[in-house]
Structures are given as structure tokens and as C-alpha cells.
C-alpha positions in Angstrom: 0.0 0.0 0.0 1.4 3.4 -1.0 1.7 6.2 1.5 1.4 9.7 0.0 3.3 12.4 1.7 0.8 15.1 1.1 1.8 15.8 -2.5 -1.2 16.0 -4.8 -0.7 13.8 -7.7 -2.1 15.4 -10.8 -1.4 15.2 -14.6 0.3 18.5 -14.6 2.3 17.6 -11.5 3.5 14.4 -13.2 4.2 16.4 -16.4 6.4 18.9 -14.5 8.2 16.2 -12.6 8.9 14.4 -15.8 10.0 17.6 -17.5 12.4 18.6 -14.7 13.9 15.1 -14.3 14.3 14.8 -18.1 15.8 18.2 -18.4 18.4 17.6 -15.7 19.2 14.1 -16.8 19.5 15.0 -20.5 21.6 18.0 -19.8 24.0 16.3 -17.4 24.4 13.3 -19.6 24.8 15.1 -22.9 26.9 17.9 -21.6 29.3 15.8 -19.6 29.7 13.4 -22.5 30.3 16.2 -24.9 32.8 18.0 -22.7 34.7 14.8 -21.9 35.0 14.0 -25.6 36.4 17.4 -26.6 38.6 17.6 -23.6 40.2 14.2 -24.2 40.6 15.1 -27.9 42.9 17.9 -26.8 40.8 21.0 -27.5 42.1 24.1 -25.7 40.4 25.0 -22.4 38.9 28.2 -23.9 37.4 26.1 -26.7 36.0 23.6 -24.2 34.4 26.4 -22.2 33.0 28.3 -25.3 31.6 25.2 -27.0 30.2 24.0 -23.6 28.3 27.3 -23.1 27.0 27.3 -26.6 26.0 23.7 -26.4 24.3 24.1 -23.1 22.1 27.0 -24.2 21.2 25.6 -27.6 20.5 22.2 -26.0 18.3 23.8 -23.3 16.4 25.8 -25.9 16.0 22.7 -28.2 14.8 20.6 -25.2 12.3 23.3 -24.1 10.8 23.7 -27.6 10.6 19.9 -28.1 8.9 19.5 -24.7 6.4 22.3 -25.4 5.5 21.1 -28.9 5.3 17.4 -28.0 3.2 18.0 -24.9 0.9 20.3 -26.8 0.6 17.7 -29.6 -0.2 14.9 -27.1 -2.9 17.0 -25.4 -4.4 18.0 -28.8 -4.4 14.3 -29.8 -6.1 13.3 -26.6 -8.8 16.1 -26.8 -9.0 16.1 -30.6 -9.0 19.9 -30.5 -6.9 22.9 -29.7 -5.8 23.1 -26.1 -4.6 25.7 -23.7 -0.9 26.3 -24.3 -0.4 27.1 -20.6 0.7 23.7 -19.1 2.9 22.9 -22.2 4.4 26.4 -22.0 5.1 26.1 -18.3 6.7 22.7 -18.9 8.8 24.2 -21.6 10.1 26.9 -19.2 10.8 24.2 -16.6 12.7 22.2 -19.3 14.8 25.2 -20.3 15.7 26.1 -16.7 16.4 22.6 -15.5 18.5 21.8 -18.6 20.5 25.1 -18.6 21.1 25.0 -14.8 22.1 21.4 -14.8 24.6 22.0 -17.6 26.6 24.2 -15.1 27.5 21.1 -13.2 29.7 19.5 -15.8 30.8 22.9 -17.2 32.0 24.7 -14.0 35.0 22.5 -13.4 36.4 23.6 -16.8 36.1 27.2 -15.6 38.1 26.4 -12.5 40.5 23.6 -13.4 42.3 22.5 -16.5 43.1 19.2 -18.2 42.5 15.9 -16.5 41.5 17.6 -13.2 38.6 19.4 -14.9 37.5 16.2 -16.7 37.6 14.2 -13.5 35.8 16.8 -11.4 33.2 17.3 -14.2 32.6 13.5 -14.5 32.3 13.0 -10.7 30.1 16.0 -10.2 27.8 14.9 -13.0 27.5 11.3 -11.9 26.8 12.5 -8.3 24.2 14.9 -9.7 22.5 12.1 -11.6 22.6 9.9 -8.5 20.9 12.6 -6.4 18.2 13.3 -9.1 17.5 9.6 -9.5 17.1 9.3 -5.7 14.8 12.4 -5.4 12.7 11.3 -8.3 12.3 7.8 -6.8 11.5 9.3 -3.4 8.7 11.4 -4.9 7.3 8.3 -6.7 7.7 6.0 -3.7 10.2 3.7 -5.5 13.5 2.2 -4.4 15.7 5.2 -3.9 19.2 3.8 -4.0 18.6 1.6 -7.0 17.0 4.5 -9.0 19.9 6.8 -8.1 22.5 4.2 -9.1 20.7 3.4 -12.3 20.6 7.0 -13.4 24.3 7.5 -12.4 25.4 4.4 -14.3 23.5 5.3 -17.4 24.9 8.8 -17.3 28.4 7.3 -16.9 27.9 5.5 -20.3 27.8 9.0 -21.9 31.2 9.8 -20.4 32.6 6.6 -21.8 31.2 7.4 -25.3 32.5 10.9 -25.2 36.0 9.9 -24.1 36.1 7.0 -26.7 35.3 9.4 -29.6 37.7 12.0 -28.2 40.5 9.4 -28.1 39.7 8.2 -31.6 39.6 11.7 -33.1 42.2 13.9 -31.4 42.4 17.5 -32.3 46.2 17.8 -32.3 
């Protein structure tokens, strides 16, 4: 039997939770994998930071637009008519903010450190962030907390492996 902690479970509440978790997860996974790849490939620190900022903002905007348009389309499909743009628009804003802010986690180490230290701190911070988000999401959904955190962290770690692999295969210098 599930115990609810006072949170009112609604369709829009689920939409916003999904959006925030998706935005954070996607941003952490794609940004840390991207930065790891170009770092290992030997790109200069300034290039890593510049491309990381551009990537984070463009990715956040793309995710927000995709979330808005897909949610609006799903609601229109269900109702077979035009729908209010309000919940999809709010979800789009949540997506942009969660994605853009989460991108700071893997990006900040490159502003502070250089080389392998930046890569290591970025990877560890991102994996830790994924673990925490997985645990919080599971907690809100009354699911196994540690397993969900570990699952999200492990899947995110795969992006780092992919980025590093490509970076090693295609060095800049």
C-alpha cells in the first residue's frame, strides 16, 4: 500500500516532474559526455568552455521547444481539438531552466580547473548529480531510492565513456 506524503498527484504535477527530471538528466548526460570528448581530444580550455556554453544553451532551448511542442501535440491528440498552451508552456520553461542550470554542473570544473582535473571533477560531479536526481525522483514516486539513483548514475556514466572514446579516436592535435 502506497503512502502519500501530502503531494497532490495530478497530470500537470507528473508532467512537471517528468520535465524537470528529463531536463536535468539529459543536460547532465549530454553535456558531460560532450565536454569529456572534446577535452580528451585535446581541445584548448577556452574552446571547451566556449563550446560548452553554446552547447548548453542551444540544447536547453531545443529541449524546451521539443517539450512544449510534443506535450501540446499529445494534449491535442487526446482532446481532438486545440488546447490551452499554458501547461505545455510552463513545462517548456521548466525544461529550459532545468536543462540550462544542470549544464553548469559539468561545465563549471572547466572554468576552475584545466586538463585531467577538470575532466575528473566534471565527471564525478555529473555522476553525483545524476545519482541525487534519481534518488529524489524515486522518493517522490515512492520507488526504491538507492537503486534508482544508481541506475541514473550508471546510465549517465555511459555517456562519459562514449565521449571519451570518440575523443580518443579523433584527437584535435
